[in-house]
C-alpha positions in Angstrom: 26.3 18.7 -15.3 27.4 15.1 -15.2 24.7 12.5 -14.5 24.8 8.7 -14.1 21.9 6.6 -15.3 22.5 3.3 -13.5 19.8 1.0 -14.9 19.2 -2.7 -15.3 17.3 -5.0 -17.6 13.9 -3.7 -16.4 14.4 0.1 -16.0 17.2 0.2 -18.5 20.0 2.8 -18.7 18.6 4.0 -22.0 15.1 4.5 -20.5 16.6 6.5 -17.6 18.9 8.5 -19.8 16.2 9.3 -22.3 13.9 10.5 -19.5 16.7 12.7 -18.0 17.5 14.3 -21.4 13.8 15.0 -22.0 13.6 16.7 -18.6 16.9 18.6 -18.6 17.6 19.0 -22.3 20.7 17.7 -24.2 23.4 19.9 -22.7 24.3 17.5 -19.9 26.6 14.5 -20.0 24.7 11.3 -19.1 26.8 8.2 -18.5 25.1 4.8 -18.6 25.7 1.7 -16.4 23.8 -1.6 -16.9 23.4 -3.7 -13.7 22.5 -7.4 -13.8 19.0 -7.4 -12.2 16.7 -9.3 -12.8 18.8 -11.7 -14.7 20.7 -12.1 -11.4 18.7 -11.7 -8.1 19.3 -8.6 -6.0 20.8 -9.0 -2.6 22.9 -7.4 0.1 25.8 -5.2 -1.0 28.0 -3.5 1.5 25.8 -1.5 3.9 22.5 -2.0 2.0 20.3 -5.0 1.8 18.7 -5.0 -1.6 20.9 -4.0 -4.6 22.3 -5.2 -7.9 25.9 -4.9 -9.0 29.0 -4.0 -7.1 30.3 -0.9 -5.2 33.3 -0.9 -7.5 31.1 -0.7 -10.6 29.2 2.2 -9.3 32.2 4.1 -8.0 33.9 3.8 -11.4 30.7 4.9 -13.3 30.1 7.9 -10.9 33.4 9.7 -11.8 32.5 13.4 -11.8 28.7 12.8 -11.4 26.6 15.3 -9.5 23.3 13.4 -10.0 22.6 9.6 -10.1 19.3 8.1 -11.2 18.9 4.4 -10.6 16.7 1.5 -9.5 19.0 -1.0 -8.0 22.6 0.4 -7.8 24.2 0.1 -4.3 24.8 3.5 -2.8 26.8 2.5 0.3 29.0 4.4 2.7 32.0 3.4 0.5 30.3 4.7 -2.6 29.5 8.0 -1.1 33.1 8.4 0.3 34.4 7.8 -3.2 32.0 10.3 -4.9 32.5 13.7 -3.2 30.8 15.6 -6.1 27.6 13.7 -5.8 24.6 15.7 -4.6 21.5 13.8 -5.6 20.6 10.1 -5.8 17.1 9.5 -7.3 15.8 6.0 -6.8 12.9 4.8 -8.9 11.6 2.3 -6.2 8.9 2.6 -3.6 11.6 3.1 -1.0 15.4 3.7 -1.3 16.3 0.4 0.2 19.5 0.2 -2.0 20.8 3.5 -0.4 22.5 3.9 3.0 20.5 6.9 4.1 22.7 7.7 7.1 25.8 7.7 4.9 24.1 9.8 2.3 23.0 12.4 4.8 26.5 12.5 6.3 27.9 13.1 2.8 25.3 15.8 2.0 23.6 13.8 -0.7 19.8 14.2 -1.1 18.0 10.9 -1.8 14.6 10.7 -3.4 12.4 7.7 -4.2 9.3 6.9 -6.3 6.2 6.1 -4.3 3.4 4.6 -6.3 5.4 4.0 -9.4 4.1 0.4 -9.7 0.8 0.8 -7.9 -1.3 0.2 -11.0 0.6 -2.9 -12.0 0.8 -4.3 -8.5 -2.9 -3.8 -7.8 -3.9 -5.5 -11.1 -1.6 -8.4 -10.3 -2.9 -8.8 -6.8 -6.5 -8.9 -8.1 -5.4 -11.5 -10.7 -3.8 -13.6 -8.0 -6.9 -13.4 -5.8 -9.1 -14.6 -8.7 -6.6 -17.3 -9.7 -6.5 -18.7 -6.2 -10.3 -18.4 -5.5 -11.2 -20.1 -8.8 -8.3 -22.5 -9.1 -7.2 -21.0 -12.4 -3.5 -21.5 -12.1 -3.5 -24.9 -10.4 -6.1 -26.5 -12.6 -4.3 -25.2 -15.7 -1.1 -26.8 -14.5 -2.9 -30.1 -13.9 -4.6 -30.1 -17.2 -1.3 -29.4 -19.1 0.3 -32.2 -17.2 -2.4 -34.6 -18.4 -4.9 -34.5 -15.5 -8.6 -33.5 -16.0 -10.1 -32.6 -12.6 -13.8 -33.0 -13.1 -14.2 -33.2 -9.4 -13.6 -29.4 -9.2 -17.2 -29.1 -10.1 -18.2 -30.9 -6.9 -19.8 -28.5 -4.5 -17.2 -28.9 -1.8 -14.4 -28.4 -4.3 -15.9 -25.5 -6.2 -14.4 -22.0 -5.9 -15.9 -18.8 -4.6 -17.0 -15.7 -6.5 -15.8 -12.3 -5.5 -19.3 -11.0 -5.4 -20.6 -11.3 -1.9 -17.3 -12.6 -0.5 -15.5 -10.8 2.4 -12.0 -9.9 1.4 -9.5 -8.5 3.9 -6.7 -6.1 2.8 -3.8 -5.7 5.2 -2.4 -2.3 4.2 -4.1 0.6 2.5 -1.4 2.6 0.6 -1.3 3.3 -3.1 -1.8 -0.3 -4.0 -4.3 -1.4 -1.3 -6.6 1.5 -2.1 -6.6 0.6 -5.8 -7.3 -3.1 -5.0 -10.2 -2.0 -2.9 -11.9 -0.1 -5.7 -11.6 -3.1 -8.0 -12.9 -5.6 -5.4 -15.9 -3.3 -4.5 -16.7 -3.1 -8.2 -16.9 -7.0 -8.3 -19.3 -6.8 -5.4 -17.0 -8.0 -2.6 -17.3 -6.9 1.0 -13.9 -5.3 1.8 -12.3 -5.0 5.2 -9.1 -3.0 5.7 -6.6 -3.2 8.5 -4.1 -0.4 8.6 -3.3 1.7 11.7 -2.3 4.6 9.5 -5.3 4.6 7.1 -7.8 7.4 7.1 -11.2 6.0 8.1 -13.1 8.5 5.9 -11.0 7.6 2.9 -11.5 3.9 3.4 -15.2 4.3 3.8 -15.4 6.6 0.7 -13.9 3.7 -1.3 -16.7 1.4 -0.1 -14.6 -0.6 2.5 -14.6 -0.8 6.3 -11.6 -0.1 8.6 -11.2 -2.8 11.3 -8.5 -4.2 13.6 -6.3 -6.9 12.1 -7.7 -9.8 14.3 -11.2 -8.9 13.3 -10.3 -8.8 9.7 -8.7 -12.2 9.9 -11.6 -13.8 11.7 -14.2 -12.6 9.1 -12.3 -12.7 5.7 -12.6 -15.6 3.3 -9.7 -14.0 1.3 -6.8 -12.0 2.8 -4.4 -10.0 0.6 -1.3 -8.3 2.0 -0.3 -4.8 1.0 1.7 -3.5 3.9 5.2 -2.2 3.9 7.9 -4.3 5.6 9.1 -2.7 8.7 10.3 -3.9 12.1 6.7 -3.6 13.2 5.2 -5.6 10.3 7.8 -8.4 10.0 6.0 -11.8 10.4 2.8 -9.8 10.9 1.0 -13.0 9.8 2.3 -15.9 11.9 0.8 -19.1 13.1 -1.3 -17.4 15.7 -2.8 -15.1 13.1 -3.3 -17.9 10.6 -5.3 -19.7 13.3 -7.8 -16.9 13.3 -8.8 -17.4 9.6 -12.0 -19.2 8.6 -11.4 -22.8 7.5 -10.4 -22.9 3.9 -9.5 -19.2 3.6 -7.3 -17.9 0.7 -4.1 -16.0 1.5 -2.4 -13.8 -1.1 1.0 -12.0 -0.7 2.2 -9.8 -3.5 3.8 -7.2 -1.1 6.9 -8.3 0.8 8.0 -11.8 1.8 8.9 -10.8 5.3 5.3 -10.0 6.2 4.6 -13.7 6.4 6.1 -16.4 8.7 6.5 -19.1 6.1 7.2 -22.0 8.5 3.5 -22.7 9.4 2.2 -22.4 5.8 2.7 -26.0 4.6 0.8 -27.5 7.5 -1.9 -24.8 7.2 -2.5 -25.9 3.6 -2.4 -29.6 4.3 -4.9 -29.3 7.2 -7.2 -27.1 5.1 -6.9 -24.1 7.4 -5.8 -22.5 4.2 -7.7 -23.4 1.1 -5.2 -21.8 -1.2 -2.0 -19.7 -1.1 -0.9 -17.3 -3.8 2.6 -15.8 -3.5 4.7 -13.4 -5.6 7.2 -12.6 -2.8 9.3 -14.8 -0.5 11.4 -14.8 2.6 14.3 -16.1 0.4 14.3 -15.1 -3.3 14.5 -17.3 -5.3 13.1 -20.1 -3.0 15.6 -22.9 -2.6 15.3 -26.3 -4.3 14.1 -27.9 -1.1 11.4 -25.2 -0.5 8.7 -26.8 1.7 5.9 -25.3 -0.3 6.8 -27.1 -3.5 5.0 -30.3 -2.5 1.8 -29.0 -0.8 -1.6 -28.5 -2.5 -3.2 -25.4 -3.8 -0.1 -23.1 -4.1 0.3 -20.5 -6.8 3.8 -19.1 -7.0 5.1 -16.4 -9.3 8.7 -14.9 -9.4 8.1 -11.4 -8.0 6.3 -10.1 -11.0 3.6 -7.9 -9.5 5.3 -4.6 -10.6 6.7 -5.9 -13.9 4.8 -3.9 -16.5 6.3 -1.7 -19.2 4.3 1.3 -17.8 6.0 0.8 -14.4 9.5 1.1 -16.0 8.5 4.1 -18.0 6.8 5.8 -15.0 9.8 5.1 -12.8 12.2 6.7 -15.2 10.0 9.7 -15.6 9.7 10.1 -11.8 13.5 10.1 -11.2 14.1 12.4 -14.1 11.5 14.9 -12.7 13.5 14.9 -9.4 16.7 15.6 -11.4 14.9 18.5 -13.1 13.8 19.9 -9.7 17.3 19.7 -8.4 18.8 21.4 -11.5 16.3 24.2 -11.2 16.8 24.7 -7.5 13.2 23.6 -6.7 12.0 21.6 -3.7 12.3 17.8 -4.2 9.0 16.0 -4.2 9.9 12.7 -2.4 13.0 13.4 -0.2 13.9 10.4 1.9 16.5 12.1 4.1 15.2 15.6 4.9 18.0 16.0 7.5 20.4 16.5 4.6 18.9 20.0 4.1 20.3 21.1 7.4 23.8 20.0 6.4 23.9 22.1 3.3 25.0 25.7 3.2 
């Protein structure tokens, strides 16, 4: 069997190939392709929105492949048309956004993905961002290193909040949001959750309370976003929702840039409606040189790092390799993104 390991500088081809060989044994040919992410940002390629590298690179590397394991390679209609022997694409991301699922199904190619592969890393990072924003850790560090000692941060009206006793609202309760809840509850925070798909009993068992989004926004001194980006959730938090927040609230987004309408954020910070804003994701990545949030107070910004742990990369490689093993043994795939493909197969 011929397999393509199309990695990048995070989930490397060597990591993918090693996981595949450990799963399948050494009797299969594994070709390796290195894509430029994250040295170069991902973006739209062909018929997919988030990918790294070119269709031509992938087509050339796929020659004779039956299985492809990847994180960022573009699997477009053109790629599937050029790879008639391909039967499985296993993507080590939370969703196969670099794969044209309709084209894959038409071509009879099963597509799998890796839910939860970065849940631990992203949950830890989100809690770190919450603490950094609430206690001015990042902004005061930057000021001190630039030569400014802000003794006024000890003034009562400038002092930060502790998590203990603070109401924190989490928008989204999947693999990441549920982990964040457990950590916040351990700190003594009162946690509210807004997620129309969450199980109330599971939320309550974790020590949180399930409420509607507007109620969460009205009562939360800190709001952290953990929802998936869909047509339903795009710009879920816009000006009308920001206006519901208590004065001086902290807003954290480590999920998807499109969940936020960025236009009203600068004024919300200048007016004090937002006391602090912590972002790891953006509507445009990277933000442009004239980004409006560069010159407003109390902003923490990191370059999409929430999932960037070594364990995430290792776990991702193991997940896609396990799917390759299931395919090779004729077993049911664990995380099939296009189940309709099964009806197209003999």
